[in-house]
C-alpha positions as CSV (number, residue, x, y, z in Angstrom):
1,M,0.0,0.0,0.0
2,A,2.8,2.4,0.9
3,G,4.5,1.7,-2.4
4,R,1.3,2.3,-4.3
5,R,0.6,5.6,-2.5
6,A,4.2,6.7,-3.2
7,R,3.7,6.0,-6.9
8,S,0.4,7.8,-6.9
9,Q,2.1,10.9,-5.3
10,L,4.9,10.7,-7.8
11,A,2.3,10.6,-10.6
12,R,0.6,13.7,-9.3
13,V,3.9,15.6,-8.9
14,L,4.9,14.7,-12.5
15,G,1.4,15.4,-13.8
16,L,1.1,11.9,-15.3
17,G,-2.6,11.4,-14.2
18,V,-3.7,8.0,-15.3
19,G,-0.2,7.1,-16.4
20,V,1.7,5.9,-13.4
21,A,-1.4,5.7,-11.1
22,G,-3.8,4.5,-13.7
23,A,-4.7,1.4,-11.9
24,A,-5.9,3.5,-8.9
25,A,-8.5,5.1,-11.2
26,L,-10.1,2.0,-12.5
27,A,-12.5,-0.1,-10.4
28,A,-11.7,-3.8,-10.1
29,S,-8.3,-3.4,-11.8
30,Y,-5.4,-5.6,-10.6
31,Y,-2.2,-4.9,-9.0
32,Y,0.6,-7.2,-7.9
33,D,2.0,-6.9,-4.4
34,D,5.7,-7.1,-5.3
35,D,7.0,-8.1,-1.9
36,Q,4.7,-11.1,-1.4
37,H,4.1,-11.9,-5.1
38,T,0.4,-11.9,-4.3
39,K,-2.5,-10.9,-6.6
40,L,-4.7,-8.2,-5.0
41,K,-8.0,-7.1,-6.2
42,M,-9.2,-3.6,-5.5
43,V,-12.8,-3.7,-4.2
44,S,-13.2,-0.1,-3.1
45,V,-11.6,2.7,-5.1
46,T,-12.5,5.5,-2.8
47,Q,-11.4,3.8,0.4
48,R,-8.4,2.1,-1.2
49,Q,-9.2,-1.2,0.5
50,F,-7.7,-4.4,-0.8
51,V,-8.4,-8.1,-0.2
52,R,-6.7,-11.2,-1.3
53,V,-8.3,-13.1,-4.2
54,T,-8.9,-16.6,-2.9
55,A,-9.2,-19.7,-5.1
56,A,-9.6,-23.4,-4.6
57,E,-6.3,-24.9,-3.7
58,S,-4.9,-26.4,-7.0
59,L,-1.6,-26.9,-8.6
60,N,-2.4,-24.2,-11.2
61,A,-3.3,-21.6,-8.6
62,R,-0.8,-18.7,-8.7
63,P,1.6,-19.2,-5.7
64,T,1.3,-16.3,-3.3
65,H,4.3,-16.9,-1.0
66,P,7.8,-15.5,-1.7
67,L,10.6,-17.6,-2.8
68,P,12.7,-19.1,0.1
69,T,16.2,-17.8,0.2
70,R,19.1,-19.9,-0.9
71,Q,20.2,-20.2,2.8
72,L,16.8,-21.6,3.7
73,Q,17.1,-24.1,0.9
74,L,20.5,-25.3,2.0
75,K,19.2,-25.6,5.6
76,S,16.4,-27.8,4.4
77,L,18.8,-30.0,2.4
78,G,20.8,-30.7,5.6
79,S,17.9,-31.2,8.0
80,D,15.1,-32.8,6.1
81,S,14.6,-36.3,4.7
82,F,13.4,-36.5,1.1
83,D,11.5,-39.0,-1.1
84,V,13.5,-37.9,-4.1
85,L,16.9,-36.2,-4.6
86,I,17.6,-35.1,-8.1
87,I,21.2,-34.3,-9.2
88,G,21.3,-31.8,-12.1
89,G,19.5,-28.5,-12.6
90,G,19.2,-28.5,-16.4
91,A,15.8,-28.8,-18.2
92,T,15.5,-32.6,-17.4
93,G,16.5,-32.3,-13.8
94,A,14.2,-29.3,-13.2
95,G,11.4,-31.2,-15.0
96,C,11.9,-34.2,-12.7
97,A,11.7,-32.0,-9.7
98,L,8.5,-30.4,-10.9
99,D,6.9,-33.8,-11.8
100,S,8.0,-35.2,-8.4
101,V,6.8,-32.4,-6.2
102,S,3.5,-32.0,-8.1
103,R,2.8,-35.7,-7.4
104,G,3.1,-35.0,-3.7
105,L,6.6,-36.3,-3.1
106,K,9.1,-34.5,-0.9
107,T,11.6,-33.4,-3.4
108,A,15.1,-31.9,-3.5
109,L,17.4,-30.8,-6.4
110,V,21.0,-29.9,-6.4
111,E,23.1,-28.4,-9.3
112,M,26.8,-28.0,-9.2
113,D,26.8,-24.8,-11.2
114,D,23.7,-22.7,-12.0
115,F,20.4,-23.8,-13.3
116,A,20.7,-24.2,-17.1
117,S,24.4,-23.5,-17.0
118,G,25.1,-26.5,-19.2
119,T,23.5,-27.7,-22.4
120,S,20.1,-26.3,-21.5
121,S,21.1,-22.7,-22.0
122,R,23.1,-23.4,-25.2
123,S,20.4,-24.8,-27.5
124,T,19.1,-23.7,-30.8
125,K,16.3,-22.0,-28.9
126,L,13.7,-24.0,-30.8
127,I,10.7,-26.0,-29.4
128,H,10.4,-28.5,-32.3
129,G,9.0,-31.9,-33.2
130,G,11.9,-32.7,-35.5
131,V,11.1,-32.4,-39.2
132,R,14.2,-34.4,-40.2
133,Y,13.2,-37.2,-37.8
134,L,9.8,-37.5,-39.5
135,Q,11.6,-37.7,-42.9
136,K,13.7,-40.7,-41.6
137,A,10.5,-42.3,-40.1
138,I,8.7,-42.1,-43.4
139,L,11.5,-43.1,-45.7
140,G,12.7,-45.8,-43.4
141,L,9.3,-47.0,-42.2
142,D,10.6,-46.5,-38.7
143,F,7.8,-46.5,-36.1
144,E,10.1,-45.5,-33.3
145,Q,11.1,-42.4,-35.1
146,Y,7.4,-41.6,-35.8
147,K,6.5,-42.0,-32.1
148,M,9.4,-39.7,-31.1
149,V,8.1,-37.0,-33.4
150,K,4.5,-37.5,-32.2
151,E,5.6,-37.1,-28.6
152,A,7.7,-34.1,-29.4
153,L,4.9,-32.3,-31.2
154,H,2.6,-32.9,-28.2
155,E,5.3,-31.5,-25.9
156,R,5.8,-28.5,-28.2
157,A,2.1,-27.6,-27.9
158,N,2.2,-28.1,-24.1
159,L,5.2,-25.8,-23.7
160,L,3.6,-23.1,-25.7
161,D,0.5,-23.3,-23.5
162,I,2.2,-23.5,-20.0
163,A,4.7,-20.7,-20.7
164,P,3.1,-18.3,-23.2
165,H,5.3,-15.4,-22.1
166,L,8.5,-17.3,-22.8
167,S,7.5,-19.2,-25.9
168,Y,5.9,-18.4,-29.2
169,P,5.3,-19.7,-32.7
170,L,8.0,-19.0,-35.3
171,P,7.6,-19.4,-39.0
172,I,10.6,-21.1,-40.6
173,M,11.3,-21.0,-44.3
174,L,12.8,-23.8,-46.3
175,P,14.1,-22.4,-49.6
176,V,13.7,-24.6,-52.7
177,Y,16.2,-24.4,-55.5
178,K,15.0,-27.3,-57.7
179,W,11.5,-27.7,-59.1
180,W,11.2,-31.4,-58.2
181,Q,12.0,-30.5,-54.5
182,L,9.0,-28.2,-54.2
183,P,6.3,-31.0,-54.1
184,Y,8.6,-33.3,-52.2
185,Y,9.3,-30.8,-49.4
186,W,5.6,-29.6,-49.4
187,L,4.4,-33.2,-48.9
188,G,6.9,-33.8,-46.1
189,I,6.0,-30.6,-44.2
190,K,2.3,-31.3,-44.7
191,M,2.9,-34.7,-43.0
192,Y,4.5,-32.8,-40.2
193,D,1.3,-30.8,-39.8
194,L,-0.8,-34.0,-40.1
195,V,1.1,-35.8,-37.3
196,A,0.7,-32.8,-35.0
197,G,-3.0,-33.0,-35.6
198,S,-4.9,-30.7,-33.2
199,K,-1.5,-29.7,-31.8
200,C,-0.5,-28.1,-35.1
201,I,0.6,-24.5,-34.4
202,K,-0.3,-23.1,-37.8
203,S,-0.7,-24.7,-41.1
204,S,2.4,-24.8,-43.4
205,Y,2.2,-23.3,-46.9
206,A,4.2,-22.9,-50.1
207,I,5.1,-19.5,-51.5
208,S,6.5,-18.2,-54.8
209,K,10.0,-16.9,-55.5
210,A,8.8,-13.3,-55.4
211,R,7.0,-13.8,-52.1
212,A,10.0,-15.6,-50.6
213,L,12.2,-12.7,-51.5
214,E,9.7,-10.2,-50.1
215,V,9.6,-11.8,-46.7
216,F,13.3,-12.8,-46.6
217,P,15.0,-10.2,-48.8
218,M,18.5,-11.5,-47.8
219,L,17.9,-14.8,-49.6
220,K,20.0,-15.8,-52.6
221,K,17.9,-15.3,-55.8
222,D,19.8,-17.4,-58.2
223,R,17.9,-20.6,-59.1
224,L,15.4,-20.0,-56.3
225,V,12.0,-21.5,-57.4
226,G,10.0,-20.9,-54.3
227,A,9.9,-21.9,-50.6
228,I,7.9,-23.8,-48.0
229,V,7.1,-22.1,-44.7
230,Y,6.2,-24.2,-41.6
231,Y,5.9,-23.4,-37.9
232,D,7.7,-24.5,-34.8
233,G,8.1,-22.9,-31.4
234,Q,10.9,-20.7,-30.1
235,H,11.8,-19.8,-26.5
236,N,14.3,-18.3,-24.1
237,D,15.8,-21.6,-23.0
238,A,17.7,-20.5,-19.9
239,R,14.7,-18.6,-18.6
240,M,12.4,-21.5,-19.4
241,N,14.7,-23.8,-17.4
242,L,14.8,-21.4,-14.4
243,S,11.0,-21.1,-14.6
244,I,10.5,-24.8,-14.3
245,A,12.9,-24.9,-11.3
246,L,11.1,-21.9,-9.6
247,T,7.7,-23.5,-10.2
248,A,9.0,-26.6,-8.4
249,T,10.2,-24.7,-5.4
250,R,6.9,-22.6,-5.3
251,L,5.2,-26.0,-4.9
252,G,7.5,-27.0,-2.1
253,A,10.6,-28.5,-3.6
254,T,14.0,-27.7,-2.1
255,I,16.4,-26.5,-4.8
256,A,20.0,-25.3,-4.5
257,N,22.4,-24.2,-7.3
258,H,26.2,-24.1,-6.9
259,T,25.9,-27.3,-4.8
260,R,28.1,-30.1,-6.0
261,V,27.6,-33.8,-5.3
262,I,30.9,-35.2,-4.0
263,A,29.7,-38.7,-3.0
264,L,26.7,-41.0,-3.0
265,L,25.4,-42.3,0.3
266,K,24.7,-46.0,0.6
267,E,23.1,-48.3,3.2
268,I,22.2,-51.9,3.5
269,D,18.4,-52.6,3.2
270,E,16.4,-55.2,5.0
271,S,17.2,-57.8,2.3
272,G,20.9,-57.2,2.7
273,Q,21.2,-55.3,-0.6
274,E,23.3,-52.2,-0.8
275,R,21.1,-49.2,-1.8
276,I,21.7,-45.6,-2.6
277,C,20.1,-43.5,0.2
278,G,21.2,-39.9,-0.6
279,A,24.3,-37.9,-1.4
280,R,27.1,-35.9,0.2
281,V,27.0,-32.4,-1.2
282,K,29.2,-29.3,-1.0
283,D,28.1,-25.7,-1.1
284,E,30.5,-24.2,-3.7
285,L,30.2,-20.7,-2.2
286,T,31.1,-21.5,1.4
287,G,32.7,-24.9,1.2
288,K,30.3,-26.3,3.7
289,E,29.4,-30.0,3.2
290,L,26.0,-31.5,3.9
291,S,24.5,-35.0,3.8
292,V,21.2,-35.2,2.0
293,R,19.0,-38.2,2.8
294,A,16.6,-39.5,0.2
295,K,14.7,-42.7,-0.6
296,C,15.5,-42.3,-4.3
297,V,18.4,-40.5,-6.1
298,I,17.9,-39.5,-9.8
299,N,20.9,-38.7,-12.0
300,A,19.9,-36.1,-14.5
301,T,23.3,-34.6,-15.2
302,G,23.4,-34.6,-19.0
303,P,27.0,-34.8,-20.3
304,F,28.2,-35.7,-16.7
305,T,25.9,-38.8,-16.6
306,D,28.9,-41.2,-16.3
307,T,30.6,-39.1,-13.6
308,I,27.7,-39.7,-11.2
309,R,27.3,-43.4,-12.3
310,K,30.9,-44.0,-11.5
311,M,30.4,-42.6,-8.0
312,E,28.1,-45.6,-7.5
313,N,30.5,-48.1,-9.1
314,Q,33.9,-47.3,-10.6
315,E,33.6,-50.3,-12.9
316,T,30.4,-49.1,-14.6
317,K,30.8,-48.9,-18.4
318,E,30.4,-45.4,-19.8
319,I,27.2,-44.8,-21.8
320,C,27.5,-41.1,-22.8
321,A,28.8,-40.2,-26.2
322,P,29.1,-36.4,-26.0
323,S,28.8,-34.3,-29.2
324,M,29.5,-30.6,-29.4
325,G,27.3,-28.2,-31.2
326,V,28.4,-24.6,-31.9
327,H,26.1,-21.6,-32.5
328,I,27.0,-18.1,-33.4
329,T,25.2,-14.8,-32.9
330,L,25.1,-12.2,-35.8
331,P,23.5,-8.8,-36.1
332,D,19.8,-8.5,-36.6
333,Y,20.1,-7.4,-40.3
334,Y,21.1,-10.9,-41.3
335,S,17.5,-12.2,-41.0
336,P,13.9,-10.8,-40.9
337,E,12.5,-10.1,-37.5
338,Q,9.8,-12.8,-37.7
339,M,11.1,-15.5,-40.0
340,G,13.7,-18.2,-39.5
341,L,15.4,-20.3,-42.2
342,L,16.3,-24.0,-42.4
343,D,19.0,-25.3,-44.7
344,P,18.5,-29.2,-44.8
345,N,21.3,-29.7,-47.3
346,T,24.6,-28.3,-46.0
347,S,27.9,-29.3,-47.6
348,D,28.4,-32.2,-45.1
349,G,24.8,-33.2,-44.7
350,R,24.1,-31.4,-41.4
351,V,21.1,-29.2,-40.9
352,I,21.7,-25.5,-40.2
353,F,19.1,-23.2,-38.7
354,F,19.2,-19.4,-39.1
355,L,16.9,-17.8,-36.7
356,P,15.9,-14.4,-35.3
357,W,16.2,-14.4,-31.5
358,E,16.1,-11.6,-28.9
359,G,16.7,-8.9,-31.5
360,R,19.7,-10.7,-33.1
361,T,20.3,-13.6,-35.4
362,I,21.6,-17.0,-34.3
363,A,23.0,-19.7,-36.7
364,G,23.9,-23.2,-36.0
365,T,24.5,-25.9,-35.1
366,T,27.5,-28.1,-35.7
367,D,27.8,-31.7,-34.5
368,T,31.3,-32.8,-33.6
369,P,32.3,-35.7,-31.2
370,C,34.1,-34.2,-28.1
371,S,35.2,-34.9,-24.6
372,V,33.1,-33.8,-21.6
373,S,34.1,-30.4,-20.3
374,H,32.8,-27.9,-17.7
375,T,33.8,-25.1,-20.1
376,P,33.1,-26.1,-23.7
377,S,34.5,-23.5,-26.1
378,P,33.6,-22.8,-29.7
379,T,36.3,-23.5,-32.3
380,E,37.3,-21.3,-35.3
381,D,36.7,-24.3,-37.6
382,D,33.1,-24.6,-36.4
383,I,32.5,-20.9,-36.7
384,Q,33.9,-20.8,-40.2
385,F,31.8,-23.8,-41.2
386,I,28.6,-22.0,-40.1
387,L,29.6,-18.8,-41.9
388,R,30.3,-20.7,-45.1
389,E,26.9,-22.3,-45.0
390,V,25.3,-19.0,-44.3
391,K,27.0,-17.5,-47.4
392,N,25.5,-20.3,-49.5
393,Y,21.9,-19.2,-49.1
394,L,22.3,-15.5,-48.6
395,S,22.4,-13.0,-51.4
396,P,25.9,-12.0,-52.7
397,D,24.9,-8.4,-51.8
398,V,25.1,-9.4,-48.2
399,E,28.7,-9.7,-47.2
400,V,29.0,-12.3,-44.4
401,R,31.9,-11.0,-42.3
402,R,33.8,-12.9,-39.7
403,G,33.8,-9.6,-37.7
404,D,30.0,-9.8,-37.5
405,V,30.1,-12.7,-35.1
406,L,29.0,-11.1,-31.8
407,S,29.1,-14.2,-29.7
408,A,29.8,-17.9,-30.2
409,W,29.1,-20.7,-27.8
410,A,29.3,-24.5,-27.6
411,G,26.9,-26.9,-26.0
412,I,27.5,-30.6,-25.3
413,R,24.7,-32.9,-26.4
414,P,24.7,-36.0,-24.2
415,L,24.0,-38.8,-26.8
416,V,23.8,-42.1,-25.0
417,Q,24.0,-45.8,-25.5
418,D,21.1,-47.6,-23.9
419,P,22.5,-49.8,-21.0
420,N,19.1,-51.6,-20.9
421,K,19.9,-53.2,-24.3
422,T,22.6,-55.8,-25.0
423,D,23.5,-54.1,-28.2
424,T,25.4,-51.0,-26.9
425,Q,27.0,-50.1,-30.2
426,S,24.0,-48.0,-31.3
427,I,23.3,-44.6,-30.0
428,A,19.8,-44.1,-28.5
429,R,17.8,-41.7,-30.7
430,N,15.4,-40.9,-27.8
431,H,16.0,-40.6,-24.1
432,I,16.8,-43.6,-21.9
433,V,15.9,-44.3,-18.2
434,H,18.0,-46.8,-16.4
435,V,17.8,-48.2,-12.8
436,S,21.0,-49.7,-11.4
437,D,21.2,-52.6,-9.0
438,N,21.7,-50.2,-6.2
439,G,18.7,-48.1,-7.1
440,L,20.4,-45.1,-8.8
441,V,17.9,-43.9,-11.4
442,T,19.6,-42.3,-14.5
443,V,17.9,-40.4,-17.2
444,A,19.9,-39.3,-20.3
445,G,19.6,-38.3,-23.9
446,G,16.5,-36.7,-25.4
447,K,16.1,-33.1,-26.3
448,W,14.9,-29.8,-24.8
449,T,11.4,-30.1,-26.2
450,T,10.7,-33.4,-24.5
451,Y,12.0,-32.6,-21.1
452,R,8.5,-33.1,-19.5
453,S,7.9,-36.5,-21.0
454,M,11.5,-37.5,-20.0
455,A,10.7,-36.4,-16.4
456,L,7.4,-38.3,-16.5
457,D,9.1,-41.6,-17.6
458,T,11.9,-41.1,-15.0
459,M,9.5,-40.5,-12.1
460,N,7.4,-43.5,-13.1
461,A,10.5,-45.7,-13.1
462,A,11.7,-44.1,-9.8
463,I,8.3,-44.7,-8.0
464,K,8.4,-48.3,-9.0
465,A,12.0,-49.0,-8.3
466,C,12.2,-47.2,-5.0
467,N,8.7,-48.1,-3.6
468,L,7.7,-44.5,-3.3
469,T,4.1,-43.5,-2.4
470,P,3.1,-40.4,-4.2
471,L,-0.2,-38.6,-3.6
472,H,-0.8,-38.8,-7.4
473,Q,0.3,-41.9,-9.3
474,E,-0.1,-40.1,-12.6
475,S,2.0,-37.1,-13.7
476,Q,0.4,-33.7,-13.1
477,T,2.6,-31.6,-15.3
478,D,0.7,-31.7,-18.6
479,G,-0.9,-28.2,-18.6
480,L,0.7,-27.1,-15.3
481,L,1.5,-23.4,-15.7
482,L,5.0,-22.3,-15.2
483,E,6.3,-19.3,-13.2
484,G,5.0,-16.0,-14.6
485,A,2.3,-17.6,-16.8
486,H,-0.8,-17.4,-14.6
487,H,-2.0,-13.8,-15.4
488,W,0.2,-12.9,-18.3
489,T,-1.4,-11.4,-21.4
490,P,0.1,-10.1,-24.7
491,T,-0.8,-6.5,-23.7
492,M,0.4,-6.7,-20.1
493,F,3.5,-4.6,-21.0
494,I,1.2,-1.6,-21.5
495,R,0.4,-1.6,-17.8
496,L,4.1,-1.7,-17.0
497,V,4.6,1.4,-19.0
498,Q,1.6,3.2,-17.5
499,D,2.0,2.1,-13.9
500,F,5.8,2.5,-13.6
501,G,6.9,4.8,-16.4
502,L,9.1,2.3,-18.2
503,E,10.2,2.5,-21.8
504,S,8.0,0.4,-24.1
505,E,10.9,-1.7,-25.3
506,V,11.9,-2.4,-21.7
507,A,8.3,-3.2,-20.6
508,K,7.9,-5.7,-23.4
509,H,11.2,-7.4,-22.5
510,L,10.1,-7.6,-18.8
511,A,6.7,-9.0,-19.7
512,H,8.1,-11.6,-22.1
513,T,10.8,-12.6,-19.6
514,Y,9.1,-12.6,-16.2
515,G,5.4,-12.9,-17.2
516,D,3.2,-11.7,-14.4
517,R,6.2,-11.4,-12.1
518,A,7.4,-8.5,-14.2
519,F,5.7,-6.1,-11.7
520,S,7.9,-7.5,-9.0
521,V,10.9,-6.6,-11.1
522,A,9.7,-3.2,-12.1
523,K,9.3,-2.2,-8.4
524,L,13.0,-2.6,-8.0
525,A,13.8,-0.2,-10.8
526,S,15.6,2.9,-9.9
527,L,14.7,6.4,-11.0
528,T,16.4,7.6,-14.2
529,G,16.4,11.3,-13.3
530,K,14.8,12.0,-16.8
531,R,11.4,13.1,-17.8
532,W,11.0,9.8,-19.6
533,P,11.5,7.0,-18.9
534,I,10.8,7.6,-15.2
535,V,12.4,4.4,-13.9
536,G,14.6,1.6,-15.3
537,R,18.3,2.4,-16.0
538,R,19.6,0.4,-18.8
539,L,22.7,-1.8,-18.2
540,H,23.8,-1.2,-21.8
541,S,22.4,1.3,-24.3
542,E,21.8,-1.4,-27.0
543,F,19.7,-3.8,-24.9
544,P,16.5,-3.5,-22.9
545,Y,18.0,-5.0,-19.7
546,I,17.7,-2.8,-16.6
547,D,19.3,-2.5,-13.2
548,A,16.2,-4.0,-11.5
549,E,16.8,-7.3,-13.2
550,V,20.1,-7.7,-11.5
551,R,18.6,-7.2,-8.1
552,Y,15.7,-9.5,-8.9
553,A,18.2,-12.1,-10.2
554,C,19.8,-12.2,-6.8
555,R,16.4,-13.1,-5.3
556,E,16.1,-15.9,-7.9
557,Y,19.4,-17.5,-6.7
558,A,21.9,-15.8,-9.0
559,T,25.2,-15.8,-7.0
560,S,27.8,-14.8,-9.5
561,A,28.2,-12.2,-12.3
562,I,28.3,-15.1,-14.8
563,D,24.9,-16.3,-13.6
564,V,23.5,-12.9,-14.5
565,I,25.1,-12.1,-17.8
566,A,24.6,-15.7,-19.2
567,R,21.3,-17.0,-17.8
568,R,19.3,-14.3,-16.0
569,L,20.0,-11.9,-18.8
570,R,21.1,-13.3,-22.1
571,L,23.7,-10.6,-22.8
572,A,26.7,-12.9,-23.0
573,F,24.9,-15.0,-25.7
574,L,23.8,-11.9,-27.7
575,N,26.9,-9.8,-27.7
576,A,30.0,-10.8,-25.6
577,Q,31.6,-7.4,-25.9
578,A,28.4,-5.6,-24.7
579,A,28.3,-8.0,-21.8
580,E,31.8,-7.1,-20.8
581,E,31.0,-3.4,-21.0
582,A,28.0,-3.9,-18.7
583,L,29.9,-6.0,-16.2
584,P,31.1,-3.2,-13.9
585,T,27.6,-2.0,-13.4
586,I,26.2,-5.5,-12.9
587,V,29.0,-6.4,-10.4
588,S,28.4,-3.2,-8.5
589,I,24.6,-3.9,-8.1
590,M,25.2,-7.5,-7.1
591,A,27.7,-6.3,-4.5
592,E,25.0,-4.2,-2.9
593,E,22.6,-7.1,-2.9
594,L,25.0,-9.8,-1.8
595,K,27.3,-7.7,0.4
596,W,30.4,-8.4,-1.6
597,S,33.8,-7.1,-0.5
598,E,36.0,-5.2,-2.9
599,R,38.1,-8.3,-3.3
600,E,35.0,-10.4,-4.2
601,K,33.9,-7.8,-6.7
602,K,37.3,-7.9,-8.4
603,S,37.2,-11.7,-8.4
604,Q,33.7,-11.8,-9.9
605,L,34.7,-9.4,-12.6
606,E,37.8,-11.4,-13.6
607,A,35.8,-14.7,-13.6
608,A,33.1,-13.2,-15.8
609,V,35.6,-11.7,-18.3
610,K,37.4,-15.1,-18.5
611,Y,34.0,-16.8,-19.2
612,L,33.3,-14.4,-22.0
613,Q,36.7,-14.9,-23.5
614,Q,36.7,-18.7,-23.3
615,E,33.1,-19.8,-23.6
616,M,31.4,-16.9,-25.5
617,G,33.9,-16.7,-28.3
618,Q,36.0,-13.6,-27.5
619,N,39.3,-15.5,-27.7
620,V,38.5,-17.1,-31.1
621,N,37.2,-13.7,-32.4
622,R,40.4,-12.0,-31.4
623,A,42.5,-14.8,-32.8
624,S,40.6,-14.7,-36.1
625,R,41.1,-10.9,-36.5
626,E,44.8,-11.4,-35.9
627,R,45.0,-14.0,-38.7
628,I,43.4,-11.8,-41.4
629,P,46.2,-10.7,-43.7
630,I,46.9,-7.0,-43.9
631,N,47.8,-6.1,-47.5
632,L,49.6,-2.9,-46.7
633,T,53.2,-1.9,-47.1
634,K,55.4,-1.1,-44.1
635,S,55.3,2.6,-44.8
636,E,51.5,2.5,-45.1
637,I,51.1,0.7,-41.8
638,S,53.5,3.2,-40.1
639,E,51.3,6.0,-41.4
640,Y,48.1,4.4,-40.2
641,V,49.7,3.8,-36.7
642,K,50.3,7.6,-36.5
643,R,46.8,8.4,-37.6
644,F,45.3,5.9,-35.2
645,N,47.3,7.3,-32.2
646,S,46.5,10.9,-33.1
647,L,42.8,10.0,-32.5
648,D,43.3,7.6,-29.6
649,T,44.8,10.4,-27.4
650,D,44.4,8.7,-24.1
651,K,45.9,5.4,-25.3
652,K,42.8,3.2,-24.7
653,G,43.6,1.0,-27.6
654,Y,40.5,1.9,-29.6
655,I,38.8,4.8,-31.2
656,S,35.3,5.8,-30.1
657,L,32.7,8.3,-31.3
658,N,33.8,10.7,-28.6
659,D,37.4,10.5,-29.9
660,L,36.1,11.6,-33.4
661,R,34.1,14.5,-31.9
662,A,37.1,15.6,-29.8
663,S,39.4,15.6,-32.8
664,L,36.8,17.7,-34.8
665,K,36.4,20.1,-32.0
666,A,40.1,20.6,-31.6
667,R,40.3,21.5,-35.3
668,D,37.1,23.7,-35.3
669,Q,35.6,21.4,-37.9
670,E,31.9,20.3,-38.1
671,V,30.7,17.0,-39.4
672,P,27.0,15.9,-38.9
673,G,26.5,13.4,-36.1
674,E,24.8,11.1,-38.6
675,T,27.8,11.1,-40.8
676,L,30.1,10.2,-37.8
677,H,27.8,7.3,-36.9
678,E,27.9,6.0,-40.5
679,I,31.7,6.2,-40.6
680,L,32.0,4.3,-37.3
681,K,29.5,1.7,-38.4
682,E,31.4,1.0,-41.6
683,I,34.6,0.1,-39.9
684,D,33.4,-1.1,-36.5
685,L,33.5,-4.8,-37.5
686,N,32.4,-6.3,-34.3
687,L,29.7,-3.6,-33.7
688,N,30.8,-2.8,-30.2
689,G,30.9,1.0,-30.7
690,Q,34.7,0.9,-30.8
691,V,37.4,0.6,-33.5
692,E,40.4,-1.4,-32.3
693,F,43.7,-1.0,-34.2
694,D,43.4,-4.4,-35.9
695,E,39.9,-3.5,-37.2
696,Y,41.3,-0.2,-38.4
697,L,44.1,-1.9,-40.4
698,Q,41.7,-4.6,-41.8
699,C,39.4,-1.9,-43.1
700,C,42.3,-0.2,-44.8
701,T,43.0,-3.3,-46.8
702,R,39.3,-4.3,-47.6
703,R,36.5,-2.9,-49.8
704,P,36.9,0.5,-51.5
705,Q,33.9,1.9,-49.8
706,I,35.3,1.0,-46.4
707,R,38.6,2.6,-47.4
708,K,36.7,5.8,-48.2
709,S,35.4,5.8,-44.6
710,V,38.9,5.2,-43.3
711,G,40.0,8.1,-45.5
712,A,37.4,10.2,-44.0
713,M,38.7,9.4,-40.5
714,R,42.2,10.2,-41.7
715,R,41.0,13.7,-42.8
716,I,39.4,14.1,-39.4
């Protein structure tokens, strides 16, 4: 109430009327109490009286209690006994936790790093049934492949329903360059719609060459005869993963990130059989160790499946065959805002997706056998492969530049051999669930889209193998709304603009990231000191992320700067350089929230920079620029060094827009700001607002029009 009155007073002072305090002027409007995360309904406008909206207790009722702190979660781990302990906080592990707790089982989950820190945040961002799997099913008369596609299409529809703020339909174009392929692909995609049945998002369709170029103008025109457009889903994978985990803890599950399993606990049961009865875990932040007791332990650790299995028995044969997939992020102008592209015929037979995502374009993925690593890193070969394939289907007018790679990341896909079958030479195409002699339940394989059905199968096996007695024998998660979905609407962002004075772009971002919890985030936003927007200081000028999100992230168990830039915000995946530029502000805010010392702030900053360099492509980007040949004579290079240094007066190592302005001012020259921006844009290869010396030299040896821009800078 006090917060609401304060906003109303602020509205009157600023003369915003219905703007900030608009909800107070409308009978029966809704407002969210941001401290208790509770929906309140105004029943008397004049008396400003509020009552809680009560509803029948159900799993789909919007939780009204605040999230327990991480300290309380750890206390519960050490003092309570659980029916189920899940190891792994990716999509599958979080899905198991939600399935378990919604059935009425006392549930715990531990994750050695952060929720979604592994493969689950490094996906192609698609919620899909698998078009290429359906092709294999039809051509090979493979019923197992067909069932896998059918299951995935059901799960695709369910995910779009239970998290509408985080997921949405995306049209994907399949360009056709041979006439005979048009009916072939059309029939295949129509079969995809047919298998989806009532779960079909939107019907696919064929379009002419002219229409294809109209909706995707970057497409290569030569030999293009038309295109097929079909629909799949897209989502913010890391936020979706976190939402599943948060939904589980809202329902009573105990969850703890940065909590590593260091040993499995065993005991002898009544029959004299050794059984798994929990795990010894270590809080990675404090070093404190805890023993977590549980009737059933589930191993949902993805690429680290065999690590946990060998804790039970060192002689266990490995079943995980890890494969690394690399994606790259490119500027938004590489693709239309609302149309993706699929290339089913790359030079080596792999499928490449080219998709708009979060205001940028992502392309991938590769598929290369690899070793398991906590810090998978993209390679230059994989990046070059993706760029070459991108060039194949984009117009020659679009120069695909290596310097346009804003971020690059690698994810490890945990392909598995099924230990339930005697033939262990073949890789399982779907997920597998295995129960060891000692009762360790392992789930592995599968894909993001089918996380819920994987969790369902796992819990069914666990209940049977460990003699658990759930309140509900059947899974309750089909249709169970996730965190933020309960009262979200497509127009909810308007209320954020009107009630808080946020920028429209920022409000849309908050609504589509946090759903109906966006009001809780907005309450934490600081005043800007401007006429508009009133609140919400951006962390970086190019992105809609604001200071309040960092504070809110700390309440959602973010404990490091990496947690924030990589998973609570997606800045590291969208532009590694921008993430580095925003880091000091992010670390400063987190220090206030988490009471960090100066030493800890420095350590966090260094760790985050290292993460961006190794895992988000900065090192390979830098190495790539250094390898580009500079076709200039020694005297030319010497001249350019002098020109560069004359602009970089404070020896930063790069030229900024301010350097150009300062140089002009010193010479009493005037150049329109728009012209300066155009010059900088031409030679700023990595689009970070700065021109490093290697970029400067590369531009000097490249296209004539770029050399003109460099010449303009020389004159400046």
